[in-house]
PDB file as gemmi writes it, atoms N, CA and C in Angstrom:
CRYST1    1.000    1.000    1.000  90.00  90.00  90.00 P 1                      
ATOM      1  N   MET A   1       0.846  -1.183   0.000  1.00  0.00           N  
ATOM      2  CA  MET A   1       0.000   0.000   0.000  1.00  0.00           C  
ATOM      3  C   MET A   1       0.881   1.233   0.000  1.00  0.00           C  
ATOM      4  N   PHE A   2       0.547   2.164  -0.880  1.00  0.00           N  
ATOM      5  CA  PHE A   2       1.277   3.426  -0.967  1.00  0.00           C  
ATOM      6  C   PHE A   2       1.002   4.254   0.286  1.00  0.00           C  
ATOM      7  N   ARG A   3       2.047   4.865   0.815  1.00  0.00           N  
ATOM      8  CA  ARG A   3       1.924   5.727   1.984  1.00  0.00           C  
ATOM      9  C   ARG A   3       3.000   6.797   1.900  1.00  0.00           C  
ATOM     10  N   THR A   4       2.627   8.023   2.202  1.00  0.00           N  
ATOM     11  CA  THR A   4       3.590   9.112   2.209  1.00  0.00           C  
ATOM     12  C   THR A   4       3.223  10.122   3.285  1.00  0.00           C  
ATOM     13  N   LYS A   5       4.200  10.754   3.859  1.00  0.00           N  
ATOM     14  CA  LYS A   5       3.951  11.797   4.841  1.00  0.00           C  
ATOM     15  C   LYS A   5       3.829  13.126   4.104  1.00  0.00           C  
ATOM     16  N   VAL A   6       2.782  13.874   4.423  1.00  0.00           N  
ATOM     17  CA  VAL A   6       2.528  15.150   3.783  1.00  0.00           C  
ATOM     18  C   VAL A   6       2.635  16.248   4.843  1.00  0.00           C  
ATOM     19  N   THR A   7       3.437  17.254   4.551  1.00  0.00           N  
ATOM     20  CA  THR A   7       3.602  18.402   5.438  1.00  0.00           C  
ATOM     21  C   THR A   7       3.298  19.656   4.634  1.00  0.00           C  
ATOM     22  N   THR A   8       2.426  20.507   5.170  1.00  0.00           N  
ATOM     23  CA  THR A   8       2.113  21.754   4.477  1.00  0.00           C  
ATOM     24  C   THR A   8       2.360  22.942   5.397  1.00  0.00           C  
ATOM     25  N   ASP A   9       2.897  23.993   4.824  1.00  0.00           N  
ATOM     26  CA  ASP A   9       3.060  25.270   5.501  1.00  0.00           C  
ATOM     27  C   ASP A   9       2.367  26.308   4.643  1.00  0.00           C  
ATOM     28  N   PHE A  10       1.465  27.058   5.257  1.00  0.00           N  
ATOM     29  CA  PHE A  10       0.606  27.967   4.521  1.00  0.00           C  
ATOM     30  C   PHE A  10       0.567  29.311   5.229  1.00  0.00           C  
ATOM     31  N   VAL A  11       0.556  30.388   4.447  1.00  0.00           N  
ATOM     32  CA  VAL A  11       0.383  31.735   4.988  1.00  0.00           C  
ATOM     33  C   VAL A  11      -0.814  32.344   4.270  1.00  0.00           C  
ATOM     34  N   ASP A  12      -1.838  32.739   5.047  1.00  0.00           N  
ATOM     35  CA  ASP A  12      -3.027  33.302   4.413  1.00  0.00           C  
ATOM     36  C   ASP A  12      -2.840  34.785   4.081  1.00  0.00           C  
ATOM     37  N   ALA A  13      -3.876  35.410   3.529  1.00  0.00           N  
ATOM     38  CA  ALA A  13      -3.797  36.803   3.086  1.00  0.00           C  
ATOM     39  C   ALA A  13      -3.534  37.776   4.226  1.00  0.00           C  
ATOM     40  N   LEU A  14      -3.848  37.359   5.460  1.00  0.00           N  
ATOM     41  CA  LEU A  14      -3.615  38.221   6.621  1.00  0.00           C  
ATOM     42  C   LEU A  14      -2.288  37.930   7.305  1.00  0.00           C  
ATOM     43  N   GLY A  15      -1.508  37.016   6.729  1.00  0.00           N  
ATOM     44  CA  GLY A  15      -0.203  36.689   7.282  1.00  0.00           C  
ATOM     45  C   GLY A  15      -0.215  35.595   8.335  1.00  0.00           C  
ATOM     46  N   LYS A  16      -1.371  34.992   8.584  1.00  0.00           N  
ATOM     47  CA  LYS A  16      -1.463  33.915   9.570  1.00  0.00           C  
ATOM     48  C   LYS A  16      -0.834  32.646   9.005  1.00  0.00           C  
ATOM     49  N   LYS A  17       0.071  32.046   9.771  1.00  0.00           N  
ATOM     50  CA  LYS A  17       0.765  30.836   9.336  1.00  0.00           C  
ATOM     51  C   LYS A  17       0.073  29.596   9.891  1.00  0.00           C  
ATOM     52  N   THR A  18       0.036  28.555   9.070  1.00  0.00           N  
ATOM     53  CA  THR A  18      -0.535  27.276   9.468  1.00  0.00           C  
ATOM     54  C   THR A  18       0.425  26.174   9.053  1.00  0.00           C  
ATOM     55  N   HIS A  19       0.605  25.200   9.916  1.00  0.00           N  
ATOM     56  CA  HIS A  19       1.444  24.033   9.637  1.00  0.00           C  
ATOM     57  C   HIS A  19       0.601  22.801   9.913  1.00  0.00           C  
ATOM     58  N   SER A  20       0.498  21.887   8.944  1.00  0.00           N  
ATOM     59  CA  SER A  20      -0.250  20.655   9.181  1.00  0.00           C  
ATOM     60  C   SER A  20       0.540  19.470   8.662  1.00  0.00           C  
ATOM     61  N   GLU A  21       0.230  18.308   9.230  1.00  0.00           N  
ATOM     62  CA  GLU A  21       0.894  17.067   8.836  1.00  0.00           C  
ATOM     63  C   GLU A  21      -0.112  15.924   8.854  1.00  0.00           C  
ATOM     64  N   TRP A  22       0.078  15.000   7.932  1.00  0.00           N  
ATOM     65  CA  TRP A  22      -0.699  13.774   7.948  1.00  0.00           C  
ATOM     66  C   TRP A  22       0.003  12.726   7.113  1.00  0.00           C  
ATOM     67  N   ILE A  23      -0.357  11.489   7.351  1.00  0.00           N  
ATOM     68  CA  ILE A  23       0.142  10.380   6.547  1.00  0.00           C  
ATOM     69  C   ILE A  23      -0.925  10.080   5.503  1.00  0.00           C  
ATOM     70  N   ALA A  24      -0.574  10.197   4.249  1.00  0.00           N  
ATOM     71  CA  ALA A  24      -1.523   9.975   3.164  1.00  0.00           C  
ATOM     72  C   ALA A  24      -1.470   8.523   2.719  1.00  0.00           C  
ATOM     73  N   HIS A  25      -2.579   7.847   2.859  1.00  0.00           N  
ATOM     74  CA  HIS A  25      -2.778   6.509   2.312  1.00  0.00           C  
ATOM     75  C   HIS A  25      -3.771   6.679   1.163  1.00  0.00           C  
ATOM     76  N   LEU A  26      -3.717   5.843   0.189  1.00  0.00           N  
ATOM     77  CA  LEU A  26      -4.598   5.990  -0.973  1.00  0.00           C  
ATOM     78  C   LEU A  26      -5.668   4.910  -1.002  1.00  0.00           C  
ATOM     79  N   ASP A  27      -6.178   4.547   0.172  1.00  0.00           N  
ATOM     80  CA  ASP A  27      -7.137   3.451   0.271  1.00  0.00           C  
ATOM     81  C   ASP A  27      -8.563   3.918   0.545  1.00  0.00           C  
ATOM     82  N   GLY A  28      -8.811   5.230   0.627  1.00  0.00           N  
ATOM     83  CA  GLY A  28     -10.153   5.745   0.869  1.00  0.00           C  
ATOM     84  C   GLY A  28     -10.559   5.788   2.330  1.00  0.00           C  
ATOM     85  N   ASP A  29      -9.705   5.305   3.239  1.00  0.00           N  
ATOM     86  CA  ASP A  29     -10.015   5.339   4.673  1.00  0.00           C  
ATOM     87  C   ASP A  29      -9.607   6.685   5.270  1.00  0.00           C  
ATOM     88  N   ASP A  30     -10.225   7.039   6.392  1.00  0.00           N  
ATOM     89  CA  ASP A  30      -9.904   8.284   7.094  1.00  0.00           C  
ATOM     90  C   ASP A  30      -8.640   8.126   7.931  1.00  0.00           C  
ATOM     91  N   TYR A  31      -7.799   9.184   7.904  1.00  0.00           N  
ATOM     92  CA  TYR A  31      -6.579   9.209   8.709  1.00  0.00           C  
ATOM     93  C   TYR A  31      -6.472  10.577   9.374  1.00  0.00           C  
ATOM     94  N   PRO A  32      -5.919  10.624  10.591  1.00  0.00           N  
ATOM     95  CA  PRO A  32      -5.874  11.883  11.345  1.00  0.00           C  
ATOM     96  C   PRO A  32      -4.941  12.930  10.740  1.00  0.00           C  
ATOM     97  N   VAL A  33      -5.322  14.188  10.932  1.00  0.00           N  
ATOM     98  CA  VAL A  33      -4.544  15.350  10.499  1.00  0.00           C  
ATOM     99  C   VAL A  33      -4.239  16.173  11.746  1.00  0.00           C  
ATOM    100  N   THR A  34      -3.029  16.700  11.845  1.00  0.00           N  
ATOM    101  CA  THR A  34      -2.709  17.609  12.940  1.00  0.00           C  
ATOM    102  C   THR A  34      -2.431  18.991  12.383  1.00  0.00           C  
ATOM    103  N   GLY A  35      -2.837  20.018  13.119  1.00  0.00           N  
ATOM    104  CA  GLY A  35      -2.514  21.393  12.763  1.00  0.00           C  
ATOM    105  C   GLY A  35      -3.457  22.072  11.795  1.00  0.00           C  
ATOM    106  N   ASP A  36      -4.567  21.451  11.432  1.00  0.00           N  
ATOM    107  CA  ASP A  36      -5.506  22.053  10.491  1.00  0.00           C  
ATOM    108  C   ASP A  36      -6.801  22.378  11.233  1.00  0.00           C  
ATOM    109  N   ALA A  37      -7.120  23.653  11.356  1.00  0.00           N  
ATOM    110  CA  ALA A  37      -8.327  24.067  12.083  1.00  0.00           C  
ATOM    111  C   ALA A  37      -9.607  23.679  11.355  1.00  0.00           C  
ATOM    112  N   HIS A  38      -9.517  23.396  10.059  1.00  0.00           N  
ATOM    113  CA  HIS A  38     -10.707  23.099   9.263  1.00  0.00           C  
ATOM    114  C   HIS A  38     -11.056  21.621   9.217  1.00  0.00           C  
ATOM    115  N   GLY A  39     -10.121  20.752   9.599  1.00  0.00           N  
ATOM    116  CA  GLY A  39     -10.408  19.329   9.535  1.00  0.00           C  
ATOM    117  C   GLY A  39      -9.498  18.523  10.427  1.00  0.00           C  
ATOM    118  N   ASP A  40     -10.000  17.379  10.863  1.00  0.00           N  
ATOM    119  CA  ASP A  40      -9.199  16.507  11.726  1.00  0.00           C  
ATOM    120  C   ASP A  40      -8.953  15.130  11.117  1.00  0.00           C  
ATOM    121  N   MET A  41      -9.601  14.845   9.981  1.00  0.00           N  
ATOM    122  CA  MET A  41      -9.405  13.573   9.282  1.00  0.00           C  
ATOM    123  C   MET A  41      -9.394  13.841   7.779  1.00  0.00           C  
ATOM    124  N   ARG A  42      -8.595  13.042   7.045  1.00  0.00           N  
ATOM    125  CA  ARG A  42      -8.587  13.114   5.578  1.00  0.00           C  
ATOM    126  C   ARG A  42      -8.562  11.715   5.009  1.00  0.00           C  
ATOM    127  N   SER A  43      -9.126  11.590   3.838  1.00  0.00           N  
ATOM    128  CA  SER A  43      -9.046  10.326   3.113  1.00  0.00           C  
ATOM    129  C   SER A  43      -8.706  10.618   1.659  1.00  0.00           C  
ATOM    130  N   TYR A  44      -7.929   9.711   1.081  1.00  0.00           N  
ATOM    131  CA  TYR A  44      -7.547   9.801  -0.328  1.00  0.00           C  
ATOM    132  C   TYR A  44      -7.797   8.454  -0.976  1.00  0.00           C  
ATOM    133  N   LYS A  45      -8.284   8.493  -2.206  1.00  0.00           N  
ATOM    134  CA  LYS A  45      -8.498   7.261  -2.953  1.00  0.00           C  
ATOM    135  C   LYS A  45      -7.928   7.435  -4.355  1.00  0.00           C  
ATOM    136  N   ARG A  46      -7.099   6.490  -4.744  1.00  0.00           N  
ATOM    137  CA  ARG A  46      -6.475   6.526  -6.070  1.00  0.00           C  
ATOM    138  C   ARG A  46      -7.497   6.097  -7.117  1.00  0.00           C  
ATOM    139  N   ILE A  47      -7.652   6.927  -8.139  1.00  0.00           N  
ATOM    140  CA  ILE A  47      -8.532   6.613  -9.261  1.00  0.00           C  
ATOM    141  C   ILE A  47      -7.716   5.979 -10.382  1.00  0.00           C  
ATOM    142  N   ASN A  48      -6.568   6.594 -10.700  1.00  0.00           N  
ATOM    143  CA  ASN A  48      -5.607   6.034 -11.652  1.00  0.00           C  
ATOM    144  C   ASN A  48      -4.242   6.629 -11.294  1.00  0.00           C  
ATOM    145  N   ASP A  49      -3.245   6.438 -12.142  1.00  0.00           N  
ATOM    146  CA  ASP A  49      -1.892   6.902 -11.817  1.00  0.00           C  
ATOM    147  C   ASP A  49      -1.802   8.411 -11.586  1.00  0.00           C  
ATOM    148  N   ASN A  50      -2.696   9.182 -12.169  1.00  0.00           N  
ATOM    149  CA  ASN A  50      -2.610  10.639 -12.087  1.00  0.00           C  
ATOM    150  C   ASN A  50      -3.797  11.311 -11.400  1.00  0.00           C  
ATOM    151  N   THR A  51      -4.758  10.540 -10.916  1.00  0.00           N  
ATOM    152  CA  THR A  51      -5.982  11.124 -10.377  1.00  0.00           C  
ATOM    153  C   THR A  51      -6.325  10.518  -9.022  1.00  0.00           C  
ATOM    154  N   PHE A  52      -6.688  11.399  -8.079  1.00  0.00           N  
ATOM    155  CA  PHE A  52      -7.012  10.981  -6.723  1.00  0.00           C  
ATOM    156  C   PHE A  52      -8.222  11.772  -6.232  1.00  0.00           C  
ATOM    157  N   ASP A  53      -9.143  11.107  -5.570  1.00  0.00           N  
ATOM    158  CA  ASP A  53     -10.245  11.788  -4.902  1.00  0.00           C  
ATOM    159  C   ASP A  53      -9.898  11.932  -3.426  1.00  0.00           C  
ATOM    160  N   PHE A  54     -10.405  12.994  -2.797  1.00  0.00           N  
ATOM    161  CA  PHE A  54     -10.134  13.194  -1.376  1.00  0.00           C  
ATOM    162  C   PHE A  54     -11.357  13.764  -0.675  1.00  0.00           C  
ATOM    163  N   SER A  55     -11.371  13.592   0.639  1.00  0.00           N  
ATOM    164  CA  SER A  55     -12.362  14.270   1.470  1.00  0.00           C  
ATOM    165  C   SER A  55     -11.696  14.645   2.783  1.00  0.00           C  
ATOM    166  N   GLN A  56     -12.217  15.672   3.390  1.00  0.00           N  
ATOM    167  CA  GLN A  56     -11.720  16.146   4.676  1.00  0.00           C  
ATOM    168  C   GLN A  56     -12.911  16.230   5.617  1.00  0.00           C  
ATOM    169  N   LYS A  57     -12.711  15.776   6.851  1.00  0.00           N  
ATOM    170  CA  LYS A  57     -13.782  15.786   7.841  1.00  0.00           C  
ATOM    171  C   LYS A  57     -13.380  16.591   9.064  1.00  0.00           C  
ATOM    172  N   LYS A  58     -14.400  17.130   9.715  1.00  0.00           N  
ATOM    173  CA  LYS A  58     -14.235  17.807  11.001  1.00  0.00           C  
ATOM    174  C   LYS A  58     -15.341  17.272  11.901  1.00  0.00           C  
ATOM    175  N   ASN A  59     -14.937  16.665  13.012  1.00  0.00           N  
ATOM    176  CA  ASN A  59     -15.898  16.076  13.942  1.00  0.00           C  
ATOM    177  C   ASN A  59     -16.856  15.110  13.259  1.00  0.00           C  
ATOM    178  N   GLY A  60     -16.339  14.313  12.315  1.00  0.00           N  
ATOM    179  CA  GLY A  60     -17.131  13.291  11.644  1.00  0.00           C  
ATOM    180  C   GLY A  60     -17.947  13.750  10.459  1.00  0.00           C  
ATOM    181  N   LYS A  61     -17.987  15.046  10.167  1.00  0.00           N  
ATOM    182  CA  LYS A  61     -18.753  15.567   9.034  1.00  0.00           C  
ATOM    183  C   LYS A  61     -17.814  15.982   7.907  1.00  0.00           C  
ATOM    184  N   VAL A  62     -18.172  15.634   6.676  1.00  0.00           N  
ATOM    185  CA  VAL A  62     -17.374  16.038   5.519  1.00  0.00           C  
ATOM    186  C   VAL A  62     -17.495  17.549   5.347  1.00  0.00           C  
ATOM    187  N   VAL A  63     -16.341  18.231   5.324  1.00  0.00           N  
ATOM    188  CA  VAL A  63     -16.314  19.689   5.160  1.00  0.00           C  
ATOM    189  C   VAL A  63     -15.692  20.108   3.832  1.00  0.00           C  
ATOM    190  N   ASN A  64     -15.029  19.179   3.165  1.00  0.00           N  
ATOM    191  CA  ASN A  64     -14.349  19.489   1.912  1.00  0.00           C  
ATOM    192  C   ASN A  64     -14.162  18.175   1.159  1.00  0.00           C  
ATOM    193  N   ARG A  65     -14.349  18.221  -0.136  1.00  0.00           N  
ATOM    194  CA  ARG A  65     -14.091  17.040  -0.966  1.00  0.00           C  
ATOM    195  C   ARG A  65     -13.614  17.516  -2.325  1.00  0.00           C  
ATOM    196  N   GLY A  66     -12.936  16.636  -3.033  1.00  0.00           N  
ATOM    197  CA  GLY A  66     -12.475  17.061  -4.339  1.00  0.00           C  
ATOM    198  C   GLY A  66     -11.663  16.029  -5.077  1.00  0.00           C  
ATOM    199  N   ARG A  67     -10.974  16.509  -6.093  1.00  0.00           N  
ATOM    200  CA  ARG A  67     -10.176  15.650  -6.970  1.00  0.00           C  
ATOM    201  C   ARG A  67      -8.846  16.326  -7.254  1.00  0.00           C  
ATOM    202  N   ILE A  68      -7.778  15.527  -7.216  1.00  0.00           N  
ATOM    203  CA  ILE A  68      -6.425  15.979  -7.543  1.00  0.00           C  
ATOM    204  C   ILE A  68      -6.024  15.309  -8.842  1.00  0.00           C  
ATOM    205  N   MET A  69      -5.575  16.117  -9.806  1.00  0.00           N  
ATOM    206  CA  MET A  69      -5.137  15.586 -11.092  1.00  0.00           C  
ATOM    207  C   MET A  69      -3.697  16.017 -11.312  1.00  0.00           C  
ATOM    208  N   VAL A  70      -2.803  15.045 -11.343  1.00  0.00           N  
ATOM    209  CA  VAL A  70      -1.380  15.294 -11.526  1.00  0.00           C  
ATOM    210  C   VAL A  70      -1.069  15.230 -13.016  1.00  0.00           C  
ATOM    211  N   ALA A  71      -0.325  16.212 -13.512  1.00  0.00           N  
ATOM    212  CA  ALA A  71       0.045  16.235 -14.927  1.00  0.00           C  
ATOM    213  C   ALA A  71       0.919  15.027 -15.254  1.00  0.00           C  
ATOM    214  N   ALA A  72       0.840  14.569 -16.482  1.00  0.00           N  
ATOM    215  CA  ALA A  72       1.609  13.397 -16.915  1.00  0.00           C  
ATOM    216  C   ALA A  72       3.109  13.589 -16.710  1.00  0.00           C  
ATOM    217  N   ASP A  73       3.593  14.832 -16.852  1.00  0.00           N  
ATOM    218  CA  ASP A  73       5.027  15.089 -16.665  1.00  0.00           C  
ATOM    219  C   ASP A  73       5.396  15.298 -15.187  1.00  0.00           C  
ATOM    220  N   ARG A  74       4.394  15.222 -14.304  1.00  0.00           N  
ATOM    221  CA  ARG A  74       4.586  15.344 -12.846  1.00  0.00           C  
ATOM    222  C   ARG A  74       5.079  16.727 -12.414  1.00  0.00           C  
ATOM    223  N   LYS A  75       4.946  17.736 -13.277  1.00  0.00           N  
ATOM    224  CA  LYS A  75       5.450  19.069 -12.940  1.00  0.00           C  
ATOM    225  C   LYS A  75       4.373  19.998 -12.400  1.00  0.00           C  
ATOM    226  N   SER A  76       3.125  19.570 -12.415  1.00  0.00           N  
ATOM    227  CA  SER A  76       2.051  20.382 -11.858  1.00  0.00           C  
ATOM    228  C   SER A  76       0.890  19.477 -11.463  1.00  0.00           C  
ATOM    229  N   ARG A  77      -0.016  20.062 -10.675  1.00  0.00           N  
ATOM    230  CA  ARG A  77      -1.234  19.349 -10.316  1.00  0.00           C  
ATOM    231  C   ARG A  77      -2.362  20.349 -10.206  1.00  0.00           C  
ATOM    232  N   THR A  78      -3.545  19.912 -10.519  1.00  0.00           N  
ATOM    233  CA  THR A  78      -4.745  20.720 -10.416  1.00  0.00           C  
ATOM    234  C   THR A  78      -5.636  20.103  -9.350  1.00  0.00           C  
ATOM    235  N   VAL A  79      -6.120  20.931  -8.450  1.00  0.00           N  
ATOM    236  CA  VAL A  79      -6.996  20.463  -7.381  1.00  0.00           C  
ATOM    237  C   VAL A  79      -8.329  21.190  -7.513  1.00  0.00           C  
ATOM    238  N   ILE A  80      -9.392  20.423  -7.682  1.00  0.00           N  
ATOM    239  CA  ILE A  80     -10.745  20.961  -7.699  1.00  0.00           C  
ATOM    240  C   ILE A  80     -11.406  20.499  -6.409  1.00  0.00           C  
ATOM    241  N   SER A  81     -11.951  21.453  -5.655  1.00  0.00           N  
ATOM    242  CA  SER A  81     -12.579  21.062  -4.394  1.00  0.00           C  
ATOM    243  C   SER A  81     -13.914  21.766  -4.212  1.00  0.00           C  
ATOM    244  N   TRP A  82     -14.751  21.162  -3.393  1.00  0.00           N  
ATOM    245  CA  TRP A  82     -16.058  21.682  -3.059  1.00  0.00           C  
ATOM    246  C   TRP A  82     -16.164  21.754  -1.544  1.00  0.00           C  
ATOM    247  N   SER A  83     -16.641  22.880  -1.051  1.00  0.00           N  
ATOM    248  CA  SER A  83     -16.867  23.039   0.382  1.00  0.00           C  
ATOM    249  C   SER A  83     -17.984  24.059   0.574  1.00  0.00           C  
ATOM    250  N   LYS A  84     -18.483  24.159   1.799  1.00  0.00           N  
ATOM    251  CA  LYS A  84     -19.524  25.142   2.098  1.00  0.00           C  
ATOM    252  C   LYS A  84     -18.876  26.414   2.638  1.00  0.00           C  
ATOM    253  N   ASN A  85     -19.395  27.551   2.186  1.00  0.00           N  
ATOM    254  CA  ASN A  85     -18.899  28.818   2.704  1.00  0.00           C  
ATOM    255  C   ASN A  85     -19.601  29.142   4.024  1.00  0.00           C  
ATOM    256  N   ARG A  86     -19.338  30.295   4.585  1.00  0.00           N  
ATOM    257  CA  ARG A  86     -19.912  30.671   5.883  1.00  0.00           C  
ATOM    258  C   ARG A  86     -21.430  30.743   5.869  1.00  0.00           C  
ATOM    259  N   ARG A  87     -22.005  30.958   4.713  1.00  0.00           N  
ATOM    260  CA  ARG A  87     -23.473  31.031   4.586  1.00  0.00           C  
ATOM    261  C   ARG A  87     -24.098  29.665   4.299  1.00  0.00           C  
ATOM    262  N   GLY A  88     -23.252  28.643   4.179  1.00  0.00           N  
ATOM    263  CA  GLY A  88     -23.762  27.298   3.933  1.00  0.00           C  
ATOM    264  C   GLY A  88     -23.945  26.947   2.471  1.00  0.00           C  
ATOM    265  N   HIS A  89     -23.493  27.812   1.566  1.00  0.00           N  
ATOM    266  CA  HIS A  89     -23.599  27.549   0.131  1.00  0.00           C  
ATOM    267  C   HIS A  89     -22.385  26.754  -0.341  1.00  0.00           C  
ATOM    268  N   MET A  90     -22.596  25.821  -1.261  1.00  0.00           N  
ATOM    269  CA  MET A  90     -21.493  25.054  -1.829  1.00  0.00           C  
ATOM    270  C   MET A  90     -20.662  25.958  -2.739  1.00  0.00           C  
ATOM    271  N   VAL A  91     -19.354  25.856  -2.577  1.00  0.00           N  
ATOM    272  CA  VAL A  91     -18.412  26.660  -3.357  1.00  0.00           C  
ATOM    273  C   VAL A  91     -17.408  25.714  -4.002  1.00  0.00           C  
ATOM    274  N   ARG A  92     -17.166  25.937  -5.280  1.00  0.00           N  
ATOM    275  CA  ARG A  92     -16.162  25.152  -6.001  1.00  0.00           C  
ATOM    276  C   ARG A  92     -14.921  26.015  -6.168  1.00  0.00           C  
ATOM    277  N   SER A  93     -13.758  25.426  -5.902  1.00  0.00           N  
ATOM    278  CA  SER A  93     -12.516  26.158  -6.142  1.00  0.00           C  
ATOM    279  C   SER A  93     -11.578  25.283  -6.954  1.00  0.00           C  
ATOM    280  N   THR A  94     -10.765  25.945  -7.753  1.00  0.00           N  
ATOM    281  CA  THR A  94      -9.763  25.263  -8.562  1.00  0.00           C  
ATOM    282  C   THR A  94      -8.416  25.911  -8.291  1.00  0.00           C  
ATOM    283  N   ALA A  95      -7.417  25.084  -7.998  1.00  0.00           N  
ATOM    284  CA  ALA A  95      -6.063  25.579  -7.752  1.00  0.00           C  
ATOM    285  C   ALA A  95      -5.089  24.769  -8.586  1.00  0.00           C  
ATOM    286  N   VAL A  96      -4.091  25.445  -9.129  1.00  0.00           N  
ATOM    287  CA  VAL A  96      -3.048  24.784  -9.912  1.00  0.00           C  
ATOM    288  C   VAL A  96      -1.730  25.023  -9.206  1.00  0.00           C  
ATOM    289  N   TYR A  97      -0.996  23.933  -8.965  1.00  0.00           N  
ATOM    290  CA  TYR A  97       0.279  23.999  -8.259  1.00  0.00           C  
ATOM    291  C   TYR A  97       1.399  23.549  -9.166  1.00  0.00           C  
ATOM    292  N   ASP A  98       2.496  24.293  -9.164  1.00  0.00           N  
ATOM    293  CA  ASP A  98       3.697  23.898  -9.880  1.00  0.00           C  
ATOM    294  C   ASP A  98       4.609  23.174  -8.906  1.00  0.00           C  
ATOM    295  N   LYS A  99       5.363  22.221  -9.412  1.00  0.00           N  
ATOM    296  CA  LYS A  99       6.322  21.497  -8.584  1.00  0.00           C  
ATOM    297  C   LYS A  99       7.478  22.414  -8.244  1.00  0.00           C  
ATOM    298  N   VAL A 100       7.863  22.401  -6.984  1.00  0.00           N  
ATOM    299  CA  VAL A 100       9.005  23.181  -6.530  1.00  0.00           C  
ATOM    300  C   VAL A 100      10.073  22.206  -6.063  1.00  0.00           C  
ATOM    301  N   ASN A 101      11.253  22.307  -6.626  1.00  0.00           N  
ATOM    302  CA  ASN A 101      12.357  21.433  -6.220  1.00  0.00           C  
ATOM    303  C   ASN A 101      13.195  22.143  -5.185  1.00  0.00           C  
ATOM    304  N   ASP A 102      13.511  21.438  -4.109  1.00  0.00           N  
ATOM    305  CA  ASP A 102      14.365  21.996  -3.056  1.00  0.00           C  
ATOM    306  C   ASP A 102      15.822  21.857  -3.414  1.00  0.00           C  
TER     307      ASP A 102                                                      
END                                                                             
């Protein structure tokens, strides 16, 4: 079974920093997340070599779900996600990430 440790560091528009970590398994089961105020569990499921579905939960309720599509050359990925805004309306967002080499 594929497993990888994922660490994210994020700075929002107001300069607030967030650090989260989790172990990503691609079996569709929920796994704990630390450091994320929006969710405490995540699940990932492999669709094919370049596509993965995910969901994020907070206190047992799904708060975010979506799909990750990795480019064939592995140099970028597109993430489409759906979540509810503060008014309870579903919002779709799309983000494109370029690979950064350390």
